N, C-alpha and C positions, 0 to 999 in steps of 0.2 A: 596492406589490406585496409579498406575503409572501416570505420566504426559501424557497429550495429547497435545503436542506442536503444535501451529498454528502460522501463521504470519498474522497480520492485519495492515491496514494503516488508520490513522486518516485523515479526510478531511483537505486539505490545508497543508499537511506535505509531505516531500520529501522521507521519508524512512519508511519502514515497521517496526513493533515492534513485538517481540515474546510474546506469552501469553500461558497459560495453558487453554485449552478449558474445562477442568474438565468434568462436565456432560452435557455441551451444545453441541448439535449435529449441526454441521455447515458445509457448503460447500463454495467453492470459490464463491464470489459474495454476500454472506449473510452479513447483517449488524448486529453487535453484540454490547452489552454494556460491558464496561470494566472500571476498576478503573485506573485513571491516576493521575499525580501530581497535576492537577487542578480540580479533582473530577471525577465523572462518565461521560464518553463520549462514543460516538458511533464510531465504526471503521468497515472497510470493510475487510472481510476475503480474503486474497490473496493466502495463502497456508493453506490447511485444514489438520487436524491431520492425516487423513488416506492417505495422499499423501506421507508420509515417508515410505520407504521400510524397515526400521529397527527402533527400539525404539530410541527416542531422549529425553534426560533429560537436562534441563536448570535450573540453580538455579536463584532465585530472579526474577521470572517473575510473573506478575499479573495473576489472573484467570478471565476468562470470566464470566459474571454474567447471561446473557440470550440473546436471540435474540431480536432485536428491534421490536416494534409493528408497525402496519400500520400508526398510527398517528405520531409516532416518525420518521418514514421514510418521511412522508410529511413535518415535521418540518426540517429534514435534508436537503431536497431538497431546502426549502426556505433559510436555512442557507448557503448552497453552493452558491446559486445565490447572496445572500447578500455579501458573502466573496469575490466573483469575482469582485464585484463593489468596494471593499475596498482595494484590493491588491495593485494596482498601486499607489494610494495616500499614503498608508502606507509605501511602498517601498521608495517613495520620501522623506518621513520624516526620515526614518532610515538612508538613504544615507547622507542627509543634516546634520544630527546630529553628526555622527561619521565617519570620513574618513576611508575608507577601510572596513567598516561594511556594510553588505547588508542583506536584508530580504530573508529568505528561505521558508517562509510559513505563512499562516494566516488562522485560523479557528475560527468560532463562536461556543461557547459551545451550547449544545443541547437546553438549556433553553433560549438561545438568550441574556443572560445578560453580557457575557464577550467575549472578543476577545483574543485568544492566538497567539502572534506574535513571530515567531521563526526567529533567525538570526544567521549569522556567522560573526566573527570578534570581535573586542574589542569595547564595548560601553563605552564612556567616562563618562557618568553619567546616570545610569539606571533610577533613580528617575525622572530626567528631561525628558528623552526619553519616559518613561511611561506616564507622564503628557501630553506631546505633542501628543502622539498617542491617549490617552483617549479623548482629546478635538477634534481631527480631526475625530475620528471614532464614537464619541458619545457612546462609550461603555467602561466599565471597562476593562483595558488591563493587561494581564499577559505576561511578556517577557520570552522567552524560548530559552536559548542559545543552539545552535546545534553544537556539536563537529564535527571536520573533519571526514568524513565517512571512515570507514575501507573498505577494499576490499569486505568483506562479506556484509556490509551494502549497499555498492554502487550497489550491484546486486539486491537489493530490492527497488530501487528508481523508482519513477514514479508518475503519477497523479491518483487521485481517480475517476475522471470523474463524472458522474451524478448518482443520486440514481435512477437507472433505470435498470431493468434486461436486456433490449435490448442493453444497452451499458455497459457491465461489465468491470471489472478491467483488465488492461494490465497484462499479465502473461509472464514473461521472464525467462531465464535460471537462476534459483535461487540457491544461496549458493554453486556455483561451486567449490570454493576453500576451503570451510569449511566442508561440509558433502556430501559424495557421496551417496545421498539418493533418488534422483529423477530419477534413471536410472534402471528401471526394465522393460526390453523389452517385458516381457510376460504379463504385466498387463496394465490396463488403469486407468488413474487418474479420479477423480470426473468430472462430466459434459462430460464424454465420450472422454476426451483428452488423446491420447497416452503419455506415460511418455517421458520426455526430454532425448535425446541421444539414443532413441530406433530406431530400423530400421522400416521404414514405406514404404508403397506403395502409390504412387501418379500417376496422369495421365502423369506426366513427367518422371516417372520411380521410381526405388527404391532408398531410401536414408536415411540419419540420421536426425532426428528431432532436430533442433537447438533451436527454440523458438516458442512460441505461443502468438499471440496478440488476447486475447479473447474479447477485445472491438470491433474489426472488424471481429473476428472469422476467422482469417487467421493464417497460419503456415509457418515458414521458414524452408526449408528442404535442406540439402546439398546432392546433387546427387553423384554417384560413381565417376564421373569425376571432382569433386570439385566445380561444378557450384551450386550456391544457388538459389532456386526458391521459390516463394510465392504462396501458394495454399490455398484453403478453408479447414478449419478443418474437415468439413463433408466428404471431399474427402479422408481423411487419413484412412489407415487400417494398423494394426500391422502385421509385417511379421516375 
């Protein structure tokens, strides 16, 4: 069976990760379970398998296990609120411990027992920093070094927002320099969104779709004269 590559973002992380959706049917905005370095976690789908316009194969990516349940989504919402309260004090501890090192993300595992603290820079003593964070957070801490992002990874950065279908994930122009796969002007992506770089009609005129912010359900369109306008996604039509 060929891969069904998708991209998902774990709560409290700055970059999306690729995975094989396998037999899991998912759309952007769905929460799914996936195996990670710290165990099974929940992530938010930001690029669905059927958004590619040609087959994509990627070695060494994990497979999705299943969609999350309603109870797990309730727990995710609680964990996200908890993580937001912990981010600032955790960032202070990381900065104070190692000069030039800074926190890039914090997430609480689904069962609420551990905090995964990601960082960039060089940590002088990982064991000491882990102990300091564990005391401050009152949670078992796993440090996760985040490498400097490649151009491709930086195009997948952003926030996960809330576990709420009314405030879905930000959807930007993805993988522009890696794979020319999101540009089929004759089709529409999941959730009724025209594909990026396609020609669309708006109330301000015809133009090229540059980006879509599905959290606010707005689209950025470059008109024929080079002007960029922001319009509602529901207003767009493919031409």
